[in-house]
N, C-alpha and C positions, 0 to 999 in steps of 0.2 A: 589296274593293269599297266605295266610299263609300256611306253610308246614304242611302236614297231618301226623298223627301217622303212617300211612302205609308207607309214604315216609321216615320217620325217621327210621323205621325198615329196609327198603330197603337200605338206606344209610349205616346203621350200618353193615348190611350183606355184602354189596359190599366192604366196607373198610376192614372188617375182611378178606374177600376173597383175596383182593389185598395184604394185609400184609402177608397172608399165602403163596400166589403164589410167590411174589417177595422175601419173606423171604427164601423160599426154594432155590431160585436161588442164593441168597447171601450165604447161607450155602454151596451150591455146590462149589462156588468160593472159599470160605474159606477152605473147605475140600481139594480142589485141591492145595491150597497154604499153607497148614498147617505148613510146615517147616518154612515159613516166619513169622508165628505168634509168634515165640519165643520172638520177640520184645515186646510183651504184658507184659512180665515178667520184663521189664526193664524201665517202665514208671516212670517219676518223681511223677506223681499223680496216685492215684488208678483208675483202670478201672471200670466203672459203672457196677452194677449188672443188670441182665436181668429184675429184678423187677423194678428197677429205670427207665430203658429204656421203659418198657411196660407202666409204669405210665405216663411218659412224652408223649408217643404216644397217650395214651387215652385222655390226656388233649388237644393235638393237634386236634384230631378228634372231641372232644366235642366243642371246639371253632369254628371249621369248621362248625359244625351243627348250632351253635348259629348264625353264619354269614348268613347261609341259612334262618333261622327263621327270622332274621332281614331284609331279602329281599335284601341283598347285591348281591347275585348271586343265580341261581337256584341250586337245589340239583343235584350233579354230579351222575346221574344214567343212563348214556348211556352205556348199556351193550355191544352193537355192537361195539362201539368205543373201549371199553376196550378189547374186543376179538381181534380186529384187531391189537391193540398195543401188545397184548400178543404173537402174531405170530412171533415176533422177538426173541422169546425164543431160537429157534434152532440156529440162528446165534450167539446169546450171548453165548450159551453153547459151540458152536464150537470154539469160540475165547478164551475161558478160558485157554486152555493149552498154547497158545501163550503169554497171559498176565502173566501167572505163570512163564514161561521161562524167561521173561524179569525181573520179580521180583527177581528171584533167581540169575540172573547174573547182576542185576542193569543196565539192558540195556534200556536206555531211549533216545538214540540218533539216532534211525533208521529214525525218521521223519525229521532229518536234511537234508536228500537227497531230501525232498519234499518242496513245498512252496517257491520256489525261489523268492526272493524279499521281503519275509516276515521278520519281526524282528527275530533276532537269538533266543530270549527267547521263541518265539512262536513255533519254529520248533523243538519240542521234544515230546516224548511220555508221556504226562501227564497221570497219572493213569496207566502207562505202557500199555495204550490201543493201539491197532494196528493203525498205521498211525497218531497217535496224533489226531489233528483236521483237517487233511489235505487230506481226501479222502471221496468219496461217501459211501464206506463201513463203515467207522467210523461214518459218519452222520446217517446211517441207523439204527445202534444199540445203538447210544449214549443215547437216552432217556430211553431205556430199562436198560442200564447199570446204569444210575442214580437211577432209581426206585429200582433196585436190591441192589445197594449200601445202600440206605436208607430204604430197606425192605418195599417198598410200601407206603412210607409217602411223597415222593417228591411232588406229585401233591397237597396235602393238604398244604404243606409249601408254595408252589408257589402261591396257591390261596390267602393265607394270604397277599401276597404282594399287592394284589388289594385293600385292605381295605383303605390305605391312598389315593389311587387314587380316590376311591369312595367319600371320604371326600372332596378331592380337587374339584371334579367335581360338588358337590352339589351346585346348584344355578348358574352353568355355562352352557354355550352352548358347548357341545362336538364338534360340527362342527367348532367352532372357537378356539378349543384347540388342541395343538400339543403335541405329546408324542414320545420320542425316547427310544427304548430298546437297550442299549449299551451292546454288547456281546449277541445278540439275539439268537444265535445258530440256532436250527431248527425251531424257531418261536412258540414254545409251549405256552409260556406265552402271547405273542402278539396275538395269535389266540384266547386265552381266553378273553383278554380285548376287542378285536374287536367283539367278539360274543355278548358282553354286550353293546358296544357302536360302532355300525357300522359306524357312521358318524365321529368318532374321527380321526383326521389326525395323522398318525403314520409313524414312520421310524424304520426299523430293520437295525442295524449296527453290522457288524461282520467282522473279518479278514479272515474267512474261506469261500471260494467260494462254496465248496460242501455243507457246512451247510446252507449258504444263499439260495442255490438252493432248498434245502429241505424246508426251511422257505417259499420260494415262492410257492411251491406246497401246503403247509399247508394253506397259505393265498390266494390261487388263486381266491377264490370267494369274497374276501374282497376288498372294494374300498378305495382309499385314503391311500395306503401304499407304501412307497418308500423303496428301498433296497440299502444299501451302504456297499460296501466291503472296510472297512477302520479300522484303529486302534483307540482305545479309546483315546490314547494320541495325535492323529492327526485327529480330526474329521473335515470333510469338510463342516462345518456349519458356518453360520454367528453368530456374537456376539448377545446375547440377543434374540435368535430366537426360544427357546423351552420352553413350559409351564411345562412339566413334563419329567424328565429324570429318567430312571430306569436301574439298573444294578443288575443282578442276578448271583451270584456265579462266578463273573469275577475277582474281585479285589484281591482275595487270590492267583490268578495265574499270577499276575504281579510283576516283581521285584520292590523293593522299589522306585527307581528313576522313573520308568515308572508309578508306582502307583501314585506318586506325580504329574507327568505330566498329567495323565488322570484326576486327581481331578481338576487341574487347567483348563483343557478343559471343564469339566462339569460346573464349575463356570462361565466360559466365555460364553457358549452357553445358559445358563439358563436366562430366562427373569426375571427382578425384580418381586418378588412376586411368582416366580415359585418354584417348589419343586424337589428335587432329592431323590429318594428312593433307598437305598443300601440294598440289600438282600444278605447276605453272611454267612459264617460260624460263629457260636458263637465264641467269644473270651474268653481268660482266665478270669475267674471270673464271666462271664455272667450266667453260670449254673455250679457251682463248682463241682457238682457230675459228670460232663462230661469232666472235665479238662484232665483226663487220655486219652480220645479219641483224644484230640487236640495234646497231646504228641506223640501218635503213628501214627496218620494219614499221616503226610508228609513222613515218612520213609517207611511206608507200601505200599503207593500208589503213590510214586514219585510226591510229591507236593513241589518243591524246595523253593517256596516263602511263603508257608503256615504259617510257624511258625512266621515269621516276621509280617505277617498280623495279626495273633492272638494276637500280642503284640502292635499293632498300636493304637495310640490315634486318633480315627476317628474325634472327634470334631476339633482337631488341623489340621488333614489332609485336612479337607474340609472348614476350616476357609477361608473367612469370612461368609460362610453360617451359618445360625442359626440352631443348632441341636435341633430339636423339641422334638423327643421322640424315644424310642427303643421298639421293641416288640419281645419277644423270642418265636419262633414257633418251638418247639422241638430242632433240631440242627441248626436252622437258626435264625440269628438276622436280623431284619428289622429296619433300621434306616432311619428316615425322616429328611431331611435338607431343609431349605427355604432360598431363596436368598432375602435379604432385599430390600424393595421397595426404589426407589430413593426419597430423601427428596426434597420437593418442596422449591423453593427459597422464 
């Protein structure tokens, strides 16, 4: 059924409330870390104005609503779910002083003591967050941290990743289609996809056992989901075994050599004719008014491999996959690649 005017108004109201709610939490974190924001005065590119950011947010939500009207997914109007997620506010606020302390001392190695057997690059406090990705406490507040960082726009950016999946599934039987979410984290995106296609065969792959445990909870009612605790650069999957591969905000956290190895693994496991959807940070030049944010982000929030990613030639990284198109969704770039079909003799 087409979306109604009442739904549109409810959607607009909810998104406005989310931006206000998570925006306040972002401001609280920024105020607590105000001494660290001196770096904003030293960027190579100008930092965007609030007007420019508000305009880009508005366009993000406008396209989100157009996708609802097109029937790609239902209007996101689950108030009870939003309220449950908002309850992580207390834990988020309680963790801010610890994050600020690491920011000020550049302390990002606490997580080295955790995750024995994990790759060295992974055992650090990304974003200066407590325990990095290696504890249940971290997994509990991670999604709230992401929403606060993006001032309530993360869910809308994540929903946009579904668009090329919908295009790929058109005319196909989801029950005969396989999807892997590489770096699935707490399972937020995979839960969304499975709510739309319950019969789709899915795999959640992540290096963090606590995050995967939370993903299992989120997907406990879903059928046909496998959970793999493994690295993107060493996926325990057969060659040509996956129709759709998705990676959301993983590649900028991989060192260049690991990034290249992960790209080769994705190419290996994709079936001919399959697609890979990379959703990650915008890169330099994608939205020039935001280049200043790319300058400051890695230093402000400990992202040691971020800047090299922002300068990476994605078409070259994922060759011989065909680079079909890019979609800019506020601060996220969604790139779609296709594995060429085998030529018949």
